[in-house]
PAVEXGU-979242 format. One record per residue: residue in one letter; x, y, z of N, C-alpha, C in turn. Coordinates in steps of 0.1 Angstrom, whole numbers, plus 5000, padded with zeros to 4 digits. Layout:
<pts>
AXYZXYZXYZ...
</pts>
This chain:
<pts>
M078030284747077730184738076730174741T075530054732074430114731074129974733E073429974751072729854754071929774741L071729584740070829564733069629494746P068529524733067329524739067629344751F066529294762066129234759065129154755Q065429034751064128994746063828854761A062628834763061828774772061828664762I061928564766061628394757060128304767S059228304756057928254764058328124766P057828064775057227974785057327884771A056927904764056227784758057427754737A058027834746059427874731060227794737S060727854750061327704764061227584760Q060427524762059327414761060227304743A059527434734059827364724061227344721A061927444725063627474724063927324734S063327274743064527114752063527064743D062726994738062126944732063026944720A062726984713063526984697065626934700A066326954715067126924720066526764719L066426684727065726604728065826544722Q064926564707064926424696066026454687A066926584690068126534686069326464692A069426474705070626414712070026294703P071226174709071426024708070725934713A069825824714069225774725069825694723M070225724744070525674748070325524753K070925384751070225224757070125244773A069525214776068925114792070125004798R070925024801071724864802071224824816G070424674809069824574822070324544835Y069724494837069924384847071624304854W071424244839072624134840073424174836A072924254824074824374819075224414823T074624484838075724494846075824424856V075324304857075924244870077424204861G077624154847078524114837079324174838R079324364836080324484837080624454848R080224414861080424444872081424324881L080824244874081924094873082924104864L083224174857085024194846085924254848R085324374861085624434875086524314882D085924284891086424214899087724104893K088824134894090124064895089823964892V090623954911090323764917088723664913S087623724903087123644901087823614888M087023754878088023714863089623584864A090423634870091223494873090823354878C090223394887089623254890088723154878A088123264871087323204862088223134850L089923224849090523154839090923034841I091123004854091722904857091422854854L089622814861089022744859088422664846L088422844832088322724822089422664815V090822694817091522664812091622484820I091522414831091022374828089822264828F088822384824087422274817088122244802L088722364798088622274783089622184779S090822194792092322044790091521984792A090921984803089721784805088921774790L088621884787087421854777088321804764A089821834756090921854752091521734754A091821654763092621554768093021484756P091821424752092421344739092621424721W093521534727093621594715094621664715L095621584730096821694734097621644735G097421474726099421464726099221364738L098821314749099221254760100121104761A100221094775100420954773099120864773D099020724775097320674774097520644796P096520764798096520754817096820604823Y096020474818095720354817097120234825Q098020314809099220204808100220314817G100520134821101820194839103220124833S104320134838104919994836105819994856M105719914857106919914871107919994874I108719974855109820004863109320204862R109020204862108920334858108520454866R107420394877106820374890106620504902L106820574904107320714910107820754911R108120844894109020894891108721024895H110321054897109721224907108821354894V108921434898108321554895109521614885G109621664870110021744865111221584857T110721484860111821364851111121444834A112121354830112521364814111021244806G110121324798109321244793108121244806Y108221284822107021304828106821404837L106221484830106521644841105921634849L104921574852104521574870104721424873G106121354869105821224879105521104870T105321004881104820894877104020794890D102820804885102120694901102420574904E102520524913102620344923102420284917L101720284900101920234883102620234877G103420314878104120364863103820464856R102220484859101320574853101820684843D102120754839102620934838100721004849M101121094853100921204862099921284850L100721314849100121424842098521434833A098921264822097521234820096021224822R096921134836096021084846095421244852L096121334854095021454863094621544855I094721524841094221614825092721524826Y092721394822091521234825090921264836G091621264843090721224856089821364860G090421504860089221614856088121624847R088221504836086821514832085321474845L085621324853084921284860084921334871S086221414875086221474886085421674883L085421674882084421814878082921724871M082721594866081121584860080521514872V081121484881081121454896080221504909G081521634904080821764914079921884912I080221834898078721984893078321904891S077721824880076121714883075221724895P075321654906074921734912074621814922V074721894918074122034916073522094904I073922144900072422094886071822034890F071821924892069921814895069721914909A070721964916070121914937069722074930F069522234921069222304922067722344911C067922244898066822254891065322184904I065822024909065122004924064522054934G066022184936065522284952064922324945T064822404932064822554929062522524931S062522404924060922374915060622344931L061022254946060022214952060322374962G061022404958060622624969060622654969L060622684950058922804954057522734952V057422544948055622584957055922624967A056522574982055822544988055822724994G056922774987056922934993056123024987Y055322944974054423044971052722964976A052822824974051522794979051922764997G052422805003052222855019051422745026G050922745033049822645042050022485044W049622425041049522205047051122235035V051422285024052122215014053222255017N053622355020054922455030055222345037T054822315046054322205060055322055053A054722035045055021915039056521895034I055822025029057822005018058822055026M058722185033059422205046059922135060R059122025061059321965074060221775068T059321785054060221725049062021685046V061921765044063321875041064321835053D064021915065064121895082065221795081V064021655075064621535083066021535077F065921605061067321565063068821635063Y068521815078068821845082070021825094A069121685100069321695103070321535110F070521635099072521425095073521535091P074921565094075721645087076221555072S076021625068076321605047077221555055V078621585055079621395047079221285049L078321245068077321165067076021085061L075821195057074521155052075321115029A075721185028076621185013077020975018I077820965029078420875029077720715030A076220775040075220595043074420645026I074420745017073520735006074020655003S075320654996076420574988076920434992G077020445000077120265005075820165003A074420285007072920175006072720084988L073720244986073520284971074420174965G075820154971076520094963077820204954A079120164952079720214943079720294933G079920324923080020344916079720554910I079720574904079720714894078120694895T077220704897075820734890075420754905N075520634910075320614929075820734942S076820764935077320914943077020984935I077021054921075421144919074521164923V073921074924072621074932072621064946S073621004954073821094965074121194972L075221274961074921404966073921494964T073121484953072021524943070721564957I070821464964069821424976070621554989V072321474985072221615000072221734998F072621814988072021924978070222044983V069821944975068121924976068022054984P068121924996067121965011067822125012Q069022155011069722335011069422395000I069322354991068822454980067122504977T066622424984065322384986065022474997R065422485007065522645016066122725013V067022715006066822895003066422954988A065722884979064222914978063222934982E062822874989061222894993061723025002S062923065012062823175017062623335008V063023324996063223404987062123434982T061423284978059823344973058723354986T058423334996058023375003057923535006G059223575005059423725008059023814997V058523734983058323764972056923784970R055923654971054623574963053923804977N053823824983052423914988053724074974R053524054967054924204964053324244951D053224374947052624434945052424374927F053624364920053424274907053124194906V052624074918051823924922050423964925E049924074925048724074936047724134922A048524164915048424294904048124114895A049324084896049123914882048223854898R047623794903046523714909044923834896A045423954902043923994898043924044886S045123984881044624014868044223894857G043523814867043423584864044323504868A045823544862046523454858046523324866N046723214866047223124880048123044881A048123024885049322944903051022924894L050722844885051622804873052422894869T051622974865052423094851052923234862I052023224878051923324882053423294888M054423144895055523114898056623114886R056023054872057123074858057723184858V055723284859056623434849057023504856H056123564866057123684873057323644892I057823534893058223494907059223494903L059923364888061323244890061923324886G061923404878062823544883063523624886N062623654893062723744913063323644916V063723554922064623424925065323414925L065523434914066523284906068423334903G067723434912070023564910069923484924P069423494940070123414948069923304949I068823224945069423084947070523024937F070823094925071723064914073223074921V073023214930074023194935075023134948Y073723054955074223014963075022844960A073422804945073922704937075922674927T076322804933076922764928078322754945S078222824949078322804967079022694960L077522594964078022394963078222354958I079322394946080322314936081322254952S082122364954083322344960083422224968V082222264973081622084981080922064979S080622034966080421874963081121814955M082421934948084321854945084121754958I084621824972085121774983084121664985L083221644985082121484990082421384976A082421494965082821414955084021234955A085321414958086221324965086421234974G086221304982085821224993085321054990L084121044991083920914982084620834976S085020884965086120824959087620764966F087520814984089120804988088620704991L086720664998086320585008086220434998G086620444982085820384983084320304971L083920474976082320444971081720544962G083220554958082820674941083420584929T083820674924084220594911085120494915K085520364908086720224907087020224902P088420254907090420134901089620084880P089820034873091320184870091020334867E089520374870089420494860090620634868P090920744856091920884866090220914879E090621014884090121034886090621074902W090721274911090821244911091021204932G089921174938090221144949089920994947L089720884936091020804941092020814938M093020924929094220914928094820944941L094320974952094820994965094420954968N093520824965093620724977094720604979T094620594962096120524961097120484958L097520644961098920724961099120814979R098320704987098620695001099820665003T099820595003100620475003101920555007A102620604990103720644987104020814987I103620884998103920965010105021025011Y105520885015106920905023107620845016V107920844998108820804990108720884981N107520964975107121044968106421134974P106021274979105221304985104821404980W105521484970105421554957104021434947V104421384943103621374932101921264939A102321314953100321174958100121284958A101121424962100021564967099721634954L099521564942099421624931097221624930P097321484936095621424932094421594938G095421624955094921684959095221834960A095921864950096822044950095422104937M095121954928094021994921092522044921I092821954933090921964941090722134946F091822064956092322224964092122354950A093122414942092822484935091622464931V091022384924088822364916089022394929S088522374943087522374951087422554953I088922624952089122794961088522834949C088322814937088322874923086522904921F086422814924084422804928084022914937N085122834948084523014960084623154954L085723164953085323304947085123344936V084623264926083923304916082723314920S082323254925080823294933081123384946D081523444957082323594965081523714953G082923674940082323794931081823734928L080223694920078823674915078223714927R077823714934077723704947077323924950S078923944949079024104948078524194944A078624114927078124214916076524214912M076624054922074424124919073524144934D074524264940074024334948074124444953I072824524946072624604940073124714950R072624684961072824774970074424824974N075424714970076924794964077024864955
</pts>
């Protein structure tokens, strides 16, 4: 058997072959950070199940007028406190004979609005204040953060009750009071993460390039601190839902006869010994929405943790 002569391949030829192979290979687009977060969040079955429940509740509340439900304001003393499963009244009736299914779905509109709106407003205000305090430092940081610390001297529940009591009952006043309660918390988180970012190399490079403070905060810092602040804000939605329901329960929120879960708990508390299942339905809705927001927030926090 004759041996084939060994042919040495020069380094230049090897490099040329490698370059040709790389050029022939299909280009793979790198997955971005938020795409990775979304992919990891979709793998979390618990978070996705809770998100689906919240989506159903949101869509039901938005489409309530087109679902063919009974009038949530029309009652009848003849039909009062019907049990769950009664013919024509799937979830029974309340103390005034109004259909509970219709009132729960319509009540989701006010409950979700009063629960989510304060967090959105507090997120915008608190992020702005924390960004300025964390980046500027010095006396600006001291002035903003010491003012924020004043609100930490009071428990959230008592502060919300005090502000609502001073402003008066009503949906708008409830949103204002809850916004004031949540702004200090989000401001502190925003200031903390901004302080950890302001001395990074890319911020120093932006300063050296002549960018002003507003441009640096808006372009270079905000995108790097928005994630942790957003995750923390989503965890406050469940607290906001409970506080909003508590204000309505105490008569400082929504006024009768509007359907709202906290107010429905207040009006049905006298019927708890007569028809406990119907009286517990608004509380079950508040609990379900709150726990779903908490679990979605936990899933989002895990998905955004790049160390995992």
